[in-house]
Phi, psi and omega in degrees: 000318179298318180296320180296316179298316179300318179298320180296316178295319179299318179298320179297316181292321178297320176301318178295316181297320177295322178296315179301314181303322183272356184227035181295339179275357184255165172288130182238110180241158186298322183299314181292318181294324178294328177293321178297325180277357184054047183229154175294135180296340180283341182245346188300318180308309184291319179299317181298316183292324179300320186269346181242338182092352178223159178283164190296322179296317178295320181297315180300315181295319179298320180291322177293319179289331177295311178298318179299320180299314180295320179293321179301317187273314188265351175235067189296344181276348179285141180285143178301322180298318179294320178295320179297314180296319179292338178273004175091013180262150183290330182202173183291334180293313180293325176297316181297319179297315181294320181295316181292324178296322182283319191239001179063022175220146170286162177305319181294317178298319181293322179298320183285316183217079184294131175260085185293333181292314177293322178302318183297331181300325178293322184277345173292342179288341180271122182241091184234116179248128188281329182056038178287155171291140180262114178255118183256130179245135174270131185210171176240146180227152172275155173300144181231126173279133185226147167276140189225134163250120182273117175267125175236128178124195188310125178298336178290345178260011183301324181297333175297319178289323176301318178302316182295320180293318178298319179301317177296316181300316182290323184289319188259333184061022175284335177221068185300134184300323187295327184226024172240158178275152180237132183229163171223136182235105176275121182275350173205175184268117182297343180277349186234352180248153174302145184308322184290345180263357182292136181225125182219125177268127174262123193230146170226137182294145178223158178269329181233165175301145182293137177289155177304135186209166180264003183270351182082018180275131180234173180256134173222183179225134169269132187291154170262179177127213186263132185223152162262136183232136172242129174266123180252132176249125178119194186302141177296332181291348185253021181274340188303318184298320177296319181296315180296322177297322178301310182291323186280319190250305189288310187300312181298330183270348188277334187081000179276159175233145179272147171273171183277070176209143183295159167298160174214158182254138170247113183273113184280324177215180192223147170269137011263014178300327172234156176300152180303324181294344181255007176294142178236124179225128175264129180254123184248138176236117183284129184249158176288000000 
């Protein structure tokens, strides 16, 4: 009974977090958010902090600054002033002060040389587990030729490698973002290996082998065949629970066997083009 009540409260808080994610451009006050959670405004603050690890005001600011961070780095043509206003700040000066207080860099400094590892420490304070039901679909896929940038090292620095891969895609148009597929292949679990041993392939589909380049991009192949697929909705940071449930619950009961290839992600859309709560990612497990 206690677990059921806890799950109900967790679901309410997740609903609020999804609402915040989709309404970062709007005024967000505790009274309205408590109504979404069907909770008393006098208790909502404490309930929110229990389930997320931070108070609601801090959470809202972190989510706004997260979107702003991605826009600064991955949308370099956008003006800092526009990003500041969209993040709910009156001007670029107040935005710069808040950004530097959170990440020890001004927005301009972060745009030029983002320190994703230090940035990640702020978001490690947020502890939000979705506890979604895991729905596994059996499907077949064709083999896919992909351009690959191999990331080796701290997973918190993965976005630095993503930047390099995007720069190559834009420069060469061999794997244009608009009409090519984007994948990620983790060769080990970032939660269980030392940071220096982490290996993750950032991939974009290509029609031909990648031309010789100075970016370190190479050609590989994602296998075709029989797969188990899980569709994940929401932040990429919240996929682990579904993956662990697959290995712990579904796979032993299914009678299926895995082939000797890592799971991989197919990213259907991207943040900050859509709110994090609207991200769609398909997780594939290759079966015999």
